[in-house]
N, C-alpha and C positions, 0 to 999 in steps of 0.2 A: 406591553411592553411591544415596541416597533423591533423588527429584524435591525435595522439602522444603530437605533438605541446600543442593542446588545451589542456589537459588533466594535464598539470603541476601545475594548481591553482586550490584548492579547488570547485570554478566554473570561468564560463570563462565571461565576460561580451566582446561580439561579438559586437556590435554597438549601439554608445550612440544615443535618439534619438535628433533632433537639439533642442534646447535650446528653442525655444517657439514653438506653434503652432498654426496654423491659429484659427482651430473652433472643437465644436464635430460635426463628422460622415463628416468630409472633404476630407478624404481619401478613400473613398467608402468601399470595400469589402475584410473583410478578412477570405482566405481559408485556413484552420486546417485540418489535418487528421488524425485522432485516431482511426488505423485501427482494432486495439479490440474496433467494436464501441462500446459505453455506453449502457447499457437500462436500465439506469435512470439519472435521474439527483441530485437524494437524495443522498449523501453520508452513511446517517444514514442505509441507505438498502442496501448496497452494500462494501465490504472492497478493491472491485478492483480500481485502480490507474487510470482506463479510465474514471471509475464517476464521483474522485476527482476532477480530472482534468476538465472535464466539467462540472460539479457544480461549481469550482470554478470562472468560466466565469461570475457567476450571481450569488451565495450565497457566504456570504461574515461570516469569524470569529471576536470576538473582535480583537484579535492581532494576528499578523502572523510572521514568519520568514524568513527574509531577506538572498541574496544566498550568506551571511557567516556564515548564522546559528545566527545572534544578531534579538532578537526580538522588532517588531517594532508595536505602535498603528496603529488600522483601523475603527472602529469602539469608537474607547473610547477617551481622551482627551490623556492621559499618561497612563504608563505602573504602576504597583501598584507596591510601594517598602515602603522599613519600614519611608525614610524619608519623602516620601508622603499620609503618613497614609494609602496605601491603603493594607498594612500585617502589622496586629500587631506583636508584640515583641513574642507571644507566637506561633505564626506562625500556624493556625489555622482557619487562614479563609485568603480571598483575596479580595476585594473591588475594581470594577469596576465604574470606571465615567466613562457614554456613552457623547458620543459627540450630540448637541442639534440639530445640520443640518443635520440630518442623517431622508432617509426618505425612505422606498418599493418604488420597482420601479411604483406602481398603486398610489401615490401620497401621501397613506398613511404615520401617524407617526413612527419611530423604536423607543420600549421604553423598560424599564426592562422587560416587561411581556413578552415579545417575547422570550428573553435568558430566563425567567424561565419555560416560557413553553417549550422551547427546550430539557431542562435537563429534564420535568419530562419525554417528549417525550421517549427520549433515555433510560433513565432508566427506565421507565415500563418492567415489568417483561413477558408480551409478546409481545412486539415489538418488539423482534431478533435484536437487534438494532448492526450492523454491527461496531459502534467506543464506545461501553461499557464501554471497559477499561479505556479510558479517563476519566468515571467518577466514578473509585476506588475508595473508601476512601470516596466520596462526601457524606454529611451526609443531605446536604439543600440549595437550591439555593430560596434565595429571593429578591423580590424586594424592598428597603427599601424607593425609591422615584423614579416618571418615568427615573430618569437619571441616579440609582447609581442600583447595583446588586450585592449584598453578597454572596459568595457561602464559606462555610461552610464546614471540612474537621472533620472525625473521630482523628486524632492524627495531632502533627505538620507538616506542608506540606515546606521544605524546597523551594522545587520550585513547587510552587501553578499552573505553568502553563500545565493544560493539557487540560480542559473544555475549549472549546470557543476559544481555542490557534490550529493557523494553519489549512489548508483548509479540515481537515479531521472532524472537527466539529464548521461547521459552524450555522447559525444561522435563525431558521426559522420561516416564520409568523407564527405567533398565530392565526391571523383569518383567514386564508388558511386553516392549518393544525389542528384546535381544534378536527374537530371531525377523525382524522385518528390516534390514540393513540391506543395503546395496537396492541390486533391482527388486528384493521382494519388498519394497518401502509399500510401494503402492496396492501390494497385494494382501493387504493388514487390514481388510475392509473392518474387524470387529475392534480392533487399536485404534484407524483414524478413527471410528465414528465415537468410539465411548471410550477415549484415553480415563486413565487412573492419572488425577489429579493432584494439587496441594493448593489449589483455590479453593473461594468458598463457595463451589458450587460443583456438585457433580454429577455427569449423564445420567440417566435412567430412560432413554429414548431418544434414536437419532433417526430418521426418518429422512432418507437426502433429499433435499429438492423443496423440503417440509414443513415439517419441525421437529424441533428438539426439546426435549423435556429434561429439565435438572431438578435436582434438591438440596440441599443446605447439606455441605460437607460435614459430618459429625466431628470429625477430624481436624475441623478448621481450628486456628490456633489460638483466636480470639473467642474463648467461650461463648462469647453474649452474640455474634456476628454468625453469619448476616440475618440482618433482620426478616427476610423473606423463607418461607419456607421451599417453597417451588419456586421455579422461573420455565415461563413457556418464551420460548422464542416461534415466533411465527415467518416462514419466508413468503417470498412470492408477492405477485401483483405487481404496483410501480408505487413511485417516488408519494403520487397526489392522493392514490390508496392508505397510504400510510401515515401520510401526516394531519389526512382529513378521521383515521381510525384514533388518533392522539387529540388533537386540537376540537373536532366537531363533534364524535359519538360518544367518544370515553372507554373504546373498548381495549384502548392496550394503552399503555403507560409512557412508553417510549419507542420513539420511530426514528431509528439511524437515517442518515442521510435524505435531506428534504429539497433535495435538488429540483427546486420549483420554482418560476421566475417570481420577482417581489410582490408582486400586485398579489397572485394566489396566495402567498403566505399570509401577508395582512388579511386576506378576507376570510380564511380560516379561525385566524388568531381570533379575529374578532365573535367570534363564539362563546370564550370566554374560558374555555375548559384549561387551556395551558398555552405552551410558547416555544417559539422556534428562539435555540441559541444557534452563537456562530464564533469559530474563535481561528485565526488565522495561524497557522504552521508553515508547511511545505506542501500543500497540495496545489498540484497546476494540472489543468486540462490541458491534453496537449495529443497532438496525433505522431505518429510514428511510424514512420517510411519502411516499407518493405526492404529490404535491399537484397534478397533475395526472389526466386523466380516462384510464382504459387501457382503456377497454372496446375490444371486439371489433367491437362497434358502429357504432365511428367507423371513417374512409377510412384504411385505412394508409398514414402520412405524417404524419397526424393522432394518430393515438392516443398518449397521454401526451408533449403538448408542451404549451405555453405555451398555446394556440390556446382549450383545453378543460378549463376550471377540474375537479379532484374533485368530485363530489357529494356526497361527505360527508365528504373529508378535508379538502375548506378548512374545516371547522367545527374552530375552533379548541378545544371543548368536547370535543369528542371524539378529538381527538387526548393529551389532555393524562388523559384516562379510559384510555385505552388505556396509559399508561406508570405509571399509579397502580395498575391492577389488577396490575402486576408482581412479585413477591417476587424481588430478585435477589436478597437472602443465599439463597436452597433455588437457585437455580442454580449458584452461584459451589459451594457445596456438594456437589452433582452431577457437575457439568459440570469443574472446574477445582482443588480443593482448594486449597491455597498455590501454586499456579497463577494464583491468578486475584483477584481485591477488585472486590466490588461496585463500580458509580459512575455518577453522575450528568452525566457531561461526557464532550464530547467529545474535550477535550483535556485528558490529565491531567496530562500533566510538560510541560517542569520544572515543579517548582513553583512556583515566581515566577507561572506562568500557569497554573496548577488550579485552577479556581471552587471558593466555598466554598460548593457546590452537593449542597445533600446531602437536598433536599426529598425526595428521589422513592427513599431507601434504605428507604422504610419502605410495606410495600403497603398501600396504602386501597380496600380491594374496595367498601366502604359509602360512602364520597367520592365516589367514583365513581361510581358508581352515581344518589349528590345531582346531582353535575353533568350529567351526561347529562338526569333528569328537567328540572332546569332551565333545561336549554337545547331543552327541547322535544321529543325524542328518550324515546317511550313504545314500552313492550312491545304488541308484539301475541299475538296469541294462539299462535303459537310462540314465546315466549321471544324474539324478535328484537328487537329496538328500531327502530322508524320513525319518520319525520315526512315529513308532506306527499309522502308514493309511494314514501319512499327508504329503505331497509331496509337494516342496519349490517351487512353482508354483506364480506365483505374474504376477499381470498386473498390470503394467506401464503408467500412462496418466500424459498428460501435453497437453497445446495449440498448434497449428499449428504452426509452428514459425523453418526456417530452420537452424537455432541453437541448440533449443531446441531438432529438430530431427536426429542432428549429434548426441549430447548429450546422447539420448535416444539409440541410434544404442552403442555406443562407448558403455556405460555402461551396456546394454544388452549382450556383449559380454563378458566383464571382469563379469559380475554373472554369467553366464554358465561356464567358469574355476572353480568356488568355488561349483556348482553341484545347481544353481538358475535356473530354469525354468521362460522365461520372454516374456509375450507377449505386444508390444506395441501398447497403444491405444494414438489417438492426436484428441482433441476437436475445434472447432471452438473458437477461442480465446473469441470473444462474448460472446460466451454461457459458454465459461469455466468459464471467469470472471464475468459474469451475474449474477443475483437474483432474475432468476424463481424459485421460492419454489415449481412449478411441474417436472420441468426440473432435467434428472436422471444425467444431466451433468456438474453440478457448482463443483467447486474447493469443495465447503462448503458441497454439499452432500457426495461428497467423494467414490461413489461408486467403490473403485480401492483399490488395498492395496498399491500404491505409486503414490504421484502423485509430480512434480514439477513446481514452480511456483517461483514466486520474490516478492515481497513490501518492504516498509520501514514505516520509522515514524517521522514524523513533529517533527523540531525544535533537541535540543540536550540533549533532555533527555529520556532514552529510559525505565523509567518506569512503563507508559500505556503502551506500547507495549512487556515489559515482562507481564504486568499481563495480556494477552488476551488466555493467556495458564492454568487457572484456570478449576475447574470443570465444573463451571455453566455455562460456555461461548463456552461448546460443541455444534456445531450444532445438531439440533435435530424436531422433529414437531411440540416442547412444543416451538421455538423460527422459525418459520417460515425457519428453514435451515441454518437461518441468524448468529450461533455462529461465535465467531474468532479463536476459537481452535481446528482446525482444526485435528488436531490429535487423538481428543479426552483422550489429555496425561488428567490423573483425578490421581494426587499424593499431600494426603493429608499437607505432609511436605511445599513439594511445593507453595500452597495455603496458608501457614500460612508465607512462606518468602516473598510471597506480601504484603501481610499484614504488615509483622515488617518491608518493605519497605516503607511503606508510614510515622511509625515512627521514621524512621531515619534522624536524621539532618545534620550529620556533613556528607560533600561531599565524603571525602575519606571513610566513613563507607557506602555510598551509593553504591558509585561504586564497592566497594569490593564484597557487596551482592548481588550487578547484574552481577558479573564476576560470582559467585558459580552459580547463577540462569539459569544463559549461560551453563553452565560446564552442570547441571542439566539436560538442555531440549536437549547438542551436545553430548559429549564426554562419560556421565555418564549414561545414557536412551538410546539415538541415536530414539529420539522418530522423531527429527528436525537434517536433516543429510545436515549441508553447505558444497556447491560445489565450490560458485563464488561470489566475495565479487566484484560488478561491479558498474563502473561508469552511472551514468543517462544518455543515450547518445539519443538526439535528431537533426534531420534536418531543417534548417531553411534557408529562401531565401537570397541573397545580398540585395534583396530593401523592409528588411523588417528591421527596427530599434527599437532599445530599447529595446534587445530582451537580457535579463542575465539569465541565464540557472540558476538552482535552486532545489539543491537535500536535501532542509530539508524544502519543504513545496510543494505546487502548482508549479509544473517546469513553468507554465505558471503566475504564483504571479503579473509580473507590467502591466499584458496585458493592461491594462488602459492608460499604458504610450507608444507603442508599436507605431509607424508611417509609414507609407510609404514615404521610400527614394529615392533617384538618384543614379544610380551603378556609 
């Protein structure tokens, strides 16, 4: 099966599990390769997809999203509605009823106190929580009784399913993490590497940026699951090596994020050992513009902080010109084929929230040059524009990946045609998407002028995703460099729109506000420069059953249902 065939649906059900499984652990070992090696099992300390996926083997939210984007219960008896009393008529709260058969992997009971604690953990002002936007507008989280949790909002919330819904905001065990609040959060190495969870597997060993070993959780609520006794998660290498290890050599069962050119994938699939599946959700490859000064001439602790505006990227004309110079159609053709679409939007889905923002789809080198000339940026003798002694000289960073390096090379060429000098920087993906506050090379620290990456949001409500870009979420030493607003965009009007969105009930009005916020980040200010709307793509072996790729949650959302099958 070719990739383009799989892409016909929003998600592809590739191999269904047998009707019944023999017993827990009967299918031996499951081998996963996440070539961007996870640096923690705690998704609250990293916004990286690799940590969210790894963590989802062990940690669970109250509810999740299935492969079609529908919400379903996990640790609760049902999804709250007005009909069942979980959502009041004024929509200012949501009440969750916890299942009474859930245990942590250490055998202790899962209770409402764990949920309350997790909220306190993420919302602590010194914790640097990577998922803080999930708790936007939450005023209180309280345990009504051991099996009931009530979340109250500052204003009516027509869609209350953000905190604790989806794998980006799972529940942490209070007993394990209670001494890890605030600035202590990143120092709790054992807890962050070996979290006690309610999910199908439990961590037995975590080797940073290398391997994670797990075993079937003996306390898991379904006595017949998981089918696999152990899991090995291998990190390191690159997308090509990961895909090859599944599709050609058969060394691994599943390879996450096979971000490769279409012809490369087709060649590997020809070996007949496995296939690549892709599903479109909300994943966008994009450029983030650093609005602060990353210069090494500044004291450590002040680089890339709001104290120091960027010397030339603070100019809207420069940011717009950088976007105008890019040929997105060509990038899609060489990098993704049918697994990508050119886009100008940060939020590409759901359809109601997607802005009619198409201006950037046509490359305009001539227009970009004229814009820079009008703004006073003139060519010097070296073909680089300058103004008031400042030259347009950019450091453009991203993770090591063949497709991304191709993009870098082309974009550097296009920018040279408008008088922008570009130095390319590549960083090992495990470091770039890591959570080490001491590293100078994480995407959050952003010691460069431009950086390129992609991520997405859980479910079909983009509001928490848009809420990432408020002033208080800019990474800095004060929040352990874990803030979500990597561009350091700080705009009072935008912050007010985030607050106003929380109070809008009508679905059409909410979507209209979301489109306006998307436009403010993109075409109006170009602090985020979208390039490609990507399908989530991963490879799996023909001997792995039950896989259903999910673009709306952790893509291995149903790993408890995976089995070993005969070809």
